[in-house]
C-alpha positions as CSV (number, residue, x, y, z in Angstrom):
1,X,93.9,34.3,122.1
2,X,92.6,36.5,119.3
3,X,94.1,39.1,117.0
4,X,94.4,41.8,119.5
5,X,96.6,40.0,122.1
6,X,98.8,38.9,119.2
7,X,99.4,42.5,118.4
8,X,100.0,43.0,122.0
9,X,102.7,40.2,122.2
10,X,104.4,41.5,119.1
11,X,104.4,45.0,120.0
12,X,106.5,43.6,123.0
13,X,108.9,41.6,120.7
14,X,110.3,44.8,118.8
15,X,110.5,48.2,119.9
16,X,110.1,49.1,116.2
17,X,106.6,48.1,115.9
18,X,103.8,50.9,116.5
19,X,100.5,49.6,117.2
20,X,97.9,51.8,115.4
21,X,94.8,50.8,116.7
22,X,91.3,50.6,114.8
23,X,90.1,52.8,112.1
24,X,87.4,54.3,113.9
25,X,90.1,56.1,116.5
26,X,91.7,58.2,113.7
27,X,88.7,59.4,112.3
28,X,85.9,59.6,114.9
29,X,83.6,61.9,113.7
30,X,81.5,59.7,111.3
31,X,81.7,57.0,113.4
32,X,80.6,58.6,116.8
33,X,77.8,60.1,114.5
34,X,76.2,57.0,113.3
35,X,76.8,55.0,116.6
36,X,74.8,57.8,118.3
37,X,71.6,56.1,116.8
38,X,70.7,52.4,116.3
39,X,74.3,51.2,115.2
40,X,73.1,47.9,113.9
41,X,70.3,49.4,112.0
42,X,72.6,51.8,110.2
43,X,75.4,49.2,109.2
44,X,73.1,46.7,107.9
45,X,70.0,48.3,106.6
46,X,70.3,52.5,106.3
47,X,74.1,52.9,105.1
48,X,75.0,52.2,101.6
49,X,77.8,49.7,100.4
50,X,79.6,53.0,99.4
51,X,79.1,54.9,102.8
52,X,80.2,52.0,104.7
53,X,83.5,51.2,102.7
54,X,84.5,54.9,102.3
55,X,84.2,55.2,105.9
56,X,86.4,52.3,106.5
57,X,88.9,53.6,104.1
58,X,89.2,56.9,105.1
59,X,89.9,55.6,108.6
60,X,92.5,53.5,107.2
61,X,94.0,56.2,105.3
62,X,94.3,58.7,108.5
63,X,95.6,55.5,110.6
64,X,98.1,54.6,108.1
65,X,99.5,58.5,108.3
66,X,99.7,58.3,111.9
67,X,102.7,55.6,111.4
68,X,105.9,57.1,112.8
69,X,109.0,57.1,110.4
70,X,111.2,54.2,110.6
71,X,108.5,52.0,112.3
72,X,106.4,49.2,111.2
73,X,102.6,49.9,111.9
74,X,100.7,46.9,113.7
75,X,96.9,46.7,112.4
76,X,94.4,45.0,114.2
77,X,92.4,44.7,111.0
78,X,94.4,45.6,108.1
79,X,93.0,46.6,104.5
80,X,91.9,43.1,103.6
81,X,89.8,42.8,106.6
82,X,88.3,45.9,106.1
83,X,87.5,45.2,102.5
84,X,86.3,41.5,103.9
85,X,84.0,43.4,106.2
86,X,82.6,45.7,103.5
87,X,81.9,42.7,101.5
88,X,80.3,40.6,103.5
89,X,78.2,43.4,104.7
90,X,77.2,44.0,100.9
91,X,76.4,40.2,100.7
92,X,73.9,40.1,103.5
93,X,72.3,43.6,103.1
94,X,72.2,43.8,99.1
95,X,71.4,40.1,98.5
96,X,74.3,39.8,96.2
97,X,76.7,37.0,95.8
98,X,80.3,36.9,97.2
99,X,81.8,37.2,94.0
100,X,79.4,40.3,93.1
101,X,79.9,42.0,96.3
102,X,83.7,41.6,95.7
103,X,83.6,43.4,92.3
104,X,81.7,46.0,94.2
105,X,83.7,46.8,97.1
106,X,86.7,46.6,94.8
107,X,85.3,49.3,92.4
108,X,84.7,51.6,95.2
109,X,87.9,51.0,96.8
110,X,90.0,51.5,93.4
111,X,93.7,51.6,93.4
112,X,93.5,52.1,97.2
113,X,94.0,48.3,97.4
114,X,97.3,48.3,96.3
115,X,98.9,49.8,99.4
116,X,101.7,47.2,100.3
117,X,100.6,45.4,103.5
118,X,102.1,42.0,105.2
119,X,98.7,40.6,106.3
120,X,98.5,37.4,108.8
121,X,94.9,35.9,108.8
122,X,94.2,34.4,111.8
123,X,91.1,32.0,111.8
124,X,89.1,30.2,114.8
125,X,88.9,27.6,112.5
126,X,88.8,27.1,108.9
127,X,85.6,25.2,109.2
128,X,82.5,27.9,108.9
129,X,80.3,26.4,111.3
130,X,83.1,25.5,113.8
131,X,84.5,29.2,113.2
132,X,81.3,30.8,113.8
133,X,80.6,28.5,117.1
134,X,84.1,29.5,118.3
135,X,83.8,33.2,117.9
136,X,80.1,33.5,119.1
137,X,81.3,31.5,122.2
138,X,83.6,34.2,123.1
139,X,81.1,36.8,123.1
140,X,79.0,35.3,126.1
141,X,75.7,36.2,124.5
142,X,73.6,34.6,122.0
143,X,73.6,36.5,118.4
144,X,70.3,37.4,116.7
145,X,69.0,39.0,113.7
146,X,71.0,39.2,110.7
147,X,74.6,38.9,112.7
148,X,74.9,35.3,112.1
149,X,74.6,35.2,108.4
150,X,77.0,38.3,108.6
151,X,79.5,36.3,110.4
152,X,79.2,33.3,108.2
153,X,79.5,34.9,105.0
154,X,82.6,37.1,106.3
155,X,84.1,33.7,107.0
156,X,83.4,32.8,103.2
157,X,84.7,35.9,102.1
158,X,87.9,35.5,104.0
159,X,88.5,32.0,102.8
160,X,88.0,33.5,99.2
161,X,90.2,36.4,99.5
162,X,93.0,33.7,101.1
163,X,92.5,31.6,98.1
164,X,93.2,34.3,95.7
165,X,96.5,34.9,97.9
166,X,95.5,38.2,99.6
167,X,97.1,37.2,102.7
168,X,101.0,36.4,103.5
169,X,99.6,33.3,105.6
170,X,96.6,32.1,107.0
171,X,96.9,30.3,110.3
172,X,94.3,28.1,111.7
173,X,93.8,28.7,115.4
174,X,91.8,25.6,116.1
175,X,93.0,23.7,119.2
176,X,96.3,25.4,119.3
177,X,98.0,26.9,122.0
178,X,98.2,31.0,122.2
179,X,102.2,30.4,122.2
180,X,102.0,27.8,119.1
181,X,99.9,30.3,117.2
182,X,102.3,33.2,118.3
183,X,105.3,31.3,117.1
184,X,103.7,30.8,113.5
185,X,102.8,34.9,113.4
186,X,106.5,35.5,114.3
187,X,107.6,33.4,111.7
188,X,105.3,34.7,108.9
189,X,106.4,38.2,109.7
190,X,110.2,37.3,109.8
191,X,110.9,37.5,113.5
192,X,112.8,34.8,115.4
193,X,114.9,37.3,117.7
194,X,114.3,37.5,121.7
195,X,112.1,40.6,122.8
196,X,113.4,43.8,122.0
197,X,115.5,42.9,119.0
198,X,114.9,43.6,115.3
199,X,113.6,41.3,112.6
200,X,116.5,39.4,111.0
């Protein structure tokens, strides 16, 4: 069970949660434009790190603005994940090290990286090869080209972020039931009450 399913379960747990969806849903014009051609070519070859990072951050800003007053937004991919995606893409596209790419993306994002979020990172496995195998198997089709390198690099970036304390918690989902993972997630966001009641 992945992030989206966990978010759906959280939304049912407390009415104060507001699922906010993906960044492209809140800023569709640029994403529709780039998806009209060869999306993979644009993402990994023709786009610049500045362009991709700015598009992700612009969508994130508009998504945050859609949150209703007095409600807690639920993000499938929060700010740390968006920055990790931009960083991993920068590594495989521009040939930088993870540390160099993190500095590059952080410089582009600037003060926008200070927005407070409670971020729980769910990983298929802490091991890079196992994580890749589990994630690719879920797709039911082989990954080709640059995408396998990107996925493995993204895992390395996520672990680097975790080591630096970016996430409130990191949950290793390997060989664990969905209910067990969900219990962990509830604990990390401060929820223990039955469905329909607020956080303690």
